[in-house]
C-alpha positions as CSV (number, residue, x, y, z in Angstrom):
1,M,-0.5,0.1,0.0
2,D,1.2,3.8,-1.0
3,Q,2.2,6.0,2.4
4,P,1.2,9.1,2.2
5,I,3.1,12.0,1.8
6,P,4.5,13.7,4.4
7,E,3.5,17.5,4.5
8,G,5.2,19.0,7.2
9,S,7.2,17.2,10.2
10,I,7.4,18.0,14.1
11,R,9.8,16.2,15.0
12,N,12.4,17.1,17.3
13,S,15.1,18.9,15.0
14,H,17.4,20.7,17.9
15,R,20.9,19.4,16.2
16,D,23.9,20.3,18.1
17,S,26.1,22.4,16.0
18,N,29.4,21.1,16.7
19,P,29.1,17.2,16.0
20,I,31.5,14.8,17.4
21,K,34.4,13.8,15.2
22,R,35.5,10.6,14.7
23,K,38.8,9.4,15.4
24,F,39.6,6.9,12.8
25,A,41.1,3.4,13.3
26,P,44.9,2.6,12.2
27,K,44.0,0.1,9.7
28,R,45.8,-2.7,10.9
29,V,42.6,-3.1,13.8
30,G,39.9,-1.3,11.3
31,D,40.7,-4.5,8.9
32,A,41.2,-6.5,11.7
33,A,37.6,-5.0,13.6
34,R,36.3,-5.8,10.2
35,E,37.1,-8.4,9.6
36,L,35.4,-10.2,12.6
37,V,32.5,-8.9,12.3
38,N,32.4,-10.8,8.7
39,S,32.8,-14.1,10.3
40,C,30.2,-13.2,12.9
41,S,27.3,-14.6,10.9
42,Q,26.6,-17.1,8.1
43,Y,23.9,-14.2,7.0
44,G,27.1,-12.0,6.2
45,P,26.8,-8.6,8.3
46,I,23.6,-7.0,7.5
47,I,22.1,-6.1,10.6
48,R,18.0,-4.8,9.2
49,Q,16.3,-4.5,5.4
50,R,13.2,-2.4,4.5
51,L,10.1,-3.5,6.4
52,D,7.7,-5.6,3.1
53,V,4.6,-4.3,4.9
54,E,2.3,-6.7,2.4
55,R,4.7,-9.8,2.8
56,M,5.3,-10.3,7.0
57,K,1.7,-10.2,7.5
58,L,1.6,-13.5,9.0
59,P,4.9,-12.7,10.2
60,L,4.3,-10.0,12.2
61,Q,0.8,-11.6,13.4
62,K,1.7,-14.7,14.7
63,G,6.0,-14.3,15.3
64,I,7.0,-12.6,18.7
65,F,8.7,-9.2,17.8
66,Y,10.8,-6.3,19.7
67,A,9.9,-2.4,18.4
68,I,13.1,-0.3,18.8
69,E,11.6,3.8,18.4
70,N,14.7,6.0,16.7
71,D,13.5,9.8,17.0
72,G,17.5,10.1,14.4
73,N,18.5,9.2,11.4
74,A,21.9,7.9,12.7
75,E,21.9,4.0,11.9
76,P,23.3,0.8,13.4
77,G,26.3,-0.4,13.4
78,F,29.4,-2.6,14.8
79,L,31.2,-1.4,18.1
80,V,34.3,-4.4,18.2
81,F,36.5,-5.2,20.9
82,L,39.5,-6.7,19.9
83,P,42.0,-8.1,22.3
84,G,44.1,-5.5,23.9
85,Q,43.2,-2.2,21.5
86,A,40.8,0.3,21.5
87,P,36.9,-0.5,21.1
88,V,36.2,0.6,17.4
89,F,33.3,1.2,15.8
90,L,32.3,0.2,12.1
91,Q,29.5,0.6,9.9
92,T,29.7,-1.8,6.4
93,K,27.4,0.3,4.5
94,T,30.0,0.4,0.7
95,K,29.5,4.2,1.6
96,A,30.3,4.5,5.5
97,A,33.1,6.4,7.1
98,P,35.9,4.3,8.0
99,P,36.4,3.0,11.4
100,C,36.5,4.2,14.5
101,T,38.2,3.9,18.0
102,L,36.1,5.3,21.2
103,R,37.7,5.6,24.1
104,M,35.1,3.1,26.3
105,R,36.2,1.9,30.0
106,V,35.3,-1.6,29.3
107,S,36.8,-5.1,30.7
108,P,40.1,-6.4,28.5
109,T,38.1,-9.7,29.2
110,L,35.7,-9.4,26.1
111,G,38.7,-9.5,24.0
112,E,38.7,-13.0,25.3
113,G,38.7,-15.8,22.2
114,G,39.5,-13.4,19.7
115,G,37.0,-10.6,20.6
116,T,33.0,-8.8,21.2
117,V,30.9,-7.6,19.2
118,L,28.0,-5.6,19.9
119,I,25.5,-3.6,17.5
120,A,25.0,-0.1,18.6
121,T,24.4,2.8,16.6
122,L,26.3,6.0,16.9
123,D,25.2,9.1,16.5
124,L,27.7,12.6,15.8
125,I,24.7,14.7,15.6
126,Q,22.8,13.8,19.0
127,H,26.2,13.1,20.7
128,S,24.4,9.7,22.1
129,L,25.9,5.8,21.3
130,R,22.4,2.9,22.7
131,I,23.9,-0.2,22.3
132,E,21.4,-2.8,21.2
133,D,22.7,-6.6,20.8
134,V,25.6,-9.4,21.1
135,W,26.8,-10.7,17.6
136,M,30.4,-12.3,19.0
137,W,31.2,-13.3,22.6
138,K,34.2,-13.3,23.7
139,G,35.2,-15.1,20.7
140,V,31.7,-17.4,20.2
141,P,29.6,-16.4,17.7
142,I,25.7,-16.2,19.0
143,Y,23.3,-13.8,16.6
144,D,23.0,-17.2,14.7
145,S,22.5,-19.6,17.3
146,Q,20.3,-18.0,19.9
147,P,17.5,-15.2,20.1
148,Y,17.1,-12.6,21.4
149,S,16.1,-12.6,24.8
150,K,19.0,-14.6,25.1
151,R,21.7,-12.1,23.5
152,R,20.0,-9.7,25.8
153,T,21.6,-12.0,29.0
154,H,25.3,-11.0,27.6
155,L,24.2,-7.6,27.1
156,K,23.6,-7.7,30.9
157,E,26.5,-8.8,31.6
158,F,28.5,-6.6,29.9
159,V,27.0,-3.6,32.0
160,E,27.2,-4.6,35.0
161,R,30.5,-6.9,35.2
162,C,32.8,-5.1,31.9
163,W,31.4,-1.8,31.3
164,I,32.0,1.7,33.0
165,P,29.8,4.3,31.8
166,D,32.1,7.8,30.9
167,A,30.5,10.4,29.3
168,R,33.3,12.2,30.1
169,L,36.3,9.8,28.9
170,L,33.9,9.4,25.6
171,G,34.5,12.7,24.8
172,G,30.8,13.8,25.5
173,I,29.4,11.1,24.2
174,I,25.8,10.1,26.3
175,T,26.4,5.8,26.6
176,T,22.8,3.5,26.5
177,V,21.2,0.4,26.6
178,L,18.4,-0.2,24.2
179,N,15.6,-1.0,26.2
180,P,12.5,-2.7,23.6
181,K,9.4,-1.7,23.4
182,S,6.3,-4.7,22.8
183,L,4.7,-4.7,19.2
184,A,1.3,-4.2,20.1
185,A,3.6,-1.4,22.8
186,A,4.7,0.4,19.9
187,F,1.7,1.2,18.0
188,E,-0.5,1.9,20.3
189,N,0.7,5.5,20.7
190,I,3.8,6.4,18.0
191,S,5.4,9.9,19.2
192,P,5.4,12.4,17.0
193,A,9.4,12.7,17.8
194,V,10.0,8.7,15.9
195,H,11.8,8.8,12.8
196,T,11.8,5.6,12.0
197,L,10.7,2.7,14.1
198,E,12.2,-1.0,13.9
199,L,11.3,-4.5,14.0
200,I,14.0,-7.0,15.7
201,P,13.0,-10.9,15.7
202,E,12.9,-12.8,18.2
203,I,14.0,-15.7,16.0
204,A,18.3,-16.9,15.8
205,G,19.8,-15.0,12.3
206,K,17.5,-13.4,11.2
207,R,17.5,-9.9,10.5
208,R,15.7,-6.4,11.5
209,M,13.0,-4.9,9.5
210,W,12.4,-0.9,9.9
211,I,9.8,1.6,9.0
212,E,9.5,5.3,8.9
213,T,6.9,6.9,10.7
214,T,4.3,9.7,8.8
215,P,3.3,12.3,10.8
216,T,0.2,13.8,9.9
217,A,-0.9,17.3,8.5
218,T,-3.7,18.1,10.3
219,T,-2.8,16.0,13.6
220,G,0.7,16.7,13.9
221,K,0.9,12.7,15.4
222,A,2.4,9.7,13.8
223,T,0.6,7.1,12.2
224,F,2.2,3.5,10.8
225,F,0.0,1.3,8.4
226,S,0.2,-2.3,10.0
227,P,-1.3,-5.5,10.3
228,K,-3.2,-6.2,12.7
229,V,-0.7,-7.2,15.9
230,S,-1.5,-9.2,18.6
231,P,-0.6,-7.9,22.5
232,F,2.4,-10.3,23.3
233,S,3.8,-10.5,26.3
234,L,7.1,-10.5,25.3
235,P,10.0,-11.6,28.3
236,S,12.2,-8.7,29.3
237,V,15.9,-8.7,30.3
238,P,16.4,-5.7,33.1
239,I,19.7,-3.3,32.2
240,V,20.8,-1.9,34.7
241,N,23.1,0.8,35.7
242,N,25.9,0.5,37.6
243,Y,24.7,4.0,39.3
244,M,22.6,5.0,41.2
245,K,21.7,9.0,41.2
246,P,23.0,9.9,45.2
247,S,23.5,13.8,47.0
248,S,26.0,16.1,45.2
249,A,27.6,16.6,48.4
250,P,30.9,14.6,49.2
251,Q,31.0,11.2,51.1
252,R,34.1,9.4,52.3
253,V,34.2,6.2,51.1
254,L,36.1,2.7,51.6
255,A,37.2,1.8,47.9
256,K,37.9,-1.7,46.5
257,S,39.9,-2.1,43.6
258,V,38.2,-3.8,40.3
259,D,39.7,-7.0,38.9
260,K,40.8,-6.8,35.2
261,L,38.8,-2.6,35.1
262,P,41.9,-0.6,36.1
263,D,40.7,2.7,38.1
264,I,38.3,2.2,38.2
265,Y,37.1,1.0,42.3
266,D,34.1,-0.7,44.0
267,I,33.1,1.5,47.4
268,H,31.5,1.1,50.2
269,S,30.0,3.7,53.2
270,S,31.2,3.0,56.7
271,S,28.8,0.7,57.3
272,G,29.4,-1.6,54.7
273,E,26.5,-0.2,52.1
274,H,27.7,-1.5,48.4
275,L,26.9,2.0,46.5
276,G,28.4,1.2,43.1
277,K,31.9,2.1,41.1
278,A,34.0,5.2,41.3
279,S,36.3,5.7,38.6
280,V,39.8,7.9,39.4
281,Q,40.4,10.7,36.8
282,Q,43.9,12.6,37.8
283,F,47.2,10.5,36.7
284,A,48.9,11.5,40.1
285,L,46.4,10.3,42.0
286,S,45.6,7.0,40.5
287,Q,49.0,6.3,40.6
288,R,49.4,6.9,44.4
289,L,45.9,5.1,44.7
290,R,47.6,1.5,43.0
291,S,50.9,2.2,45.5
292,E,49.0,2.9,48.8
293,A,46.0,0.3,48.1
294,M,45.4,-2.0,51.0
295,A,44.1,-5.7,50.7
296,E,40.9,-3.9,53.0
297,G,40.4,-1.0,50.7
298,T,41.3,2.6,51.1
299,W,39.7,5.4,52.7
300,V,39.2,8.3,49.9
301,M,36.7,10.9,49.4
302,V,34.2,11.3,45.9
303,E,31.4,13.1,44.5
304,W,28.9,12.9,42.0
305,R,30.0,13.9,38.5
306,E,26.7,14.9,36.3
307,E,28.8,15.7,33.0
308,F,29.7,11.5,33.2
309,N,26.5,10.0,35.5
310,G,29.1,8.2,38.2
311,Y,31.3,9.2,41.2
312,E,34.9,10.1,40.8
313,I,37.2,9.5,43.9
314,K,38.8,13.3,44.5
315,K,41.1,12.2,47.0
316,I,42.5,10.2,49.2
317,C,41.4,10.4,53.6
318,Q,44.4,10.8,55.4
C-alpha cells in the first residue's frame, strides 16, 4: 500500500552545531575489526532491511518481535572489542565512514577468544551511543544460534561486569542500553518525534526490519500502517545502570579495586553498604592509589559527577 506523502514534520529538529568528530582507527585495527564482524554470521554483516508490510503480515501476527523507536537518522553499526585494542565502531555499508575508535572503560576480558561484537547506534549529531544487541561474545558467535532474549543476557553481563559509563572519557557521548517495546505498546501510540521504527525478531539469525513513520498534516501525530498485532507478553531482561544518583555532597567511602578494570573501584559506606563504582580521572591520584592500596580497601573522598553519570574519587583520606 502506498504511503501518504508527508506535508511537514514536527519531529525533534534540534541538532548540536558541533557534532562529535571521529577518531579513525589505524588501518590494521579497522581491518581486523571488519574481519571479525564478517565472521559473526553466515548471513553476512547486514543488520536490518526495509519492512515489506504485505509480505510480513503473517509473520508479524504469529511471531514475536521487539520494537525500537528511533528519533534520529543514525544507522546501527558494530561495536568491536579486539584483544589489546581500544573499542572500534564501524558500519559495513559501501559509503560508510572508516572505522573509528572510542574511549570506553571496559574490561579486557571482552577480547578473550578473539573478541566481542555488539550492535550499537552511534549518533555523532545527538552525541549518543545506544548499545542494542550482541552478535559475538568473547569469541563465540551467538547471533545465528541464540534468540534475542537470550542474547540480552550477555548484554546484561556487559553492563554489570564489563563496562563503566563515562561520558567525559567518551568525549561527551552519552551511552545508553536499548530496552525495546512490545509491538502492541509501540503501535498503540507513536510519538511525533519518532523517525523510524525497527522490529527485532526473537528468532535467531533473522534481520531487523525498519519503516518510516509519517506525521499527518492535521494532527501532527505519527501514524504507521501495519497489520493488526496481538499484544504479546514479551520477556524482558532489565539492564540496570551501575550507578544510582546520590546526593552531590562529597562522601568518605572505602574503595576497593575492581579486577581487570584499571582506575575503577567498588565503593562502600562506613556501614558496609555497597554504593556502586567510582573512577579516577587524575593521573597522579591514580598512581598514588595503586601504590597505597590495601587489601581491605582505601578510604577516599568521592563526588557524584553529572557529566559522566558516576562517582569520581577526588582524594585519599589521611
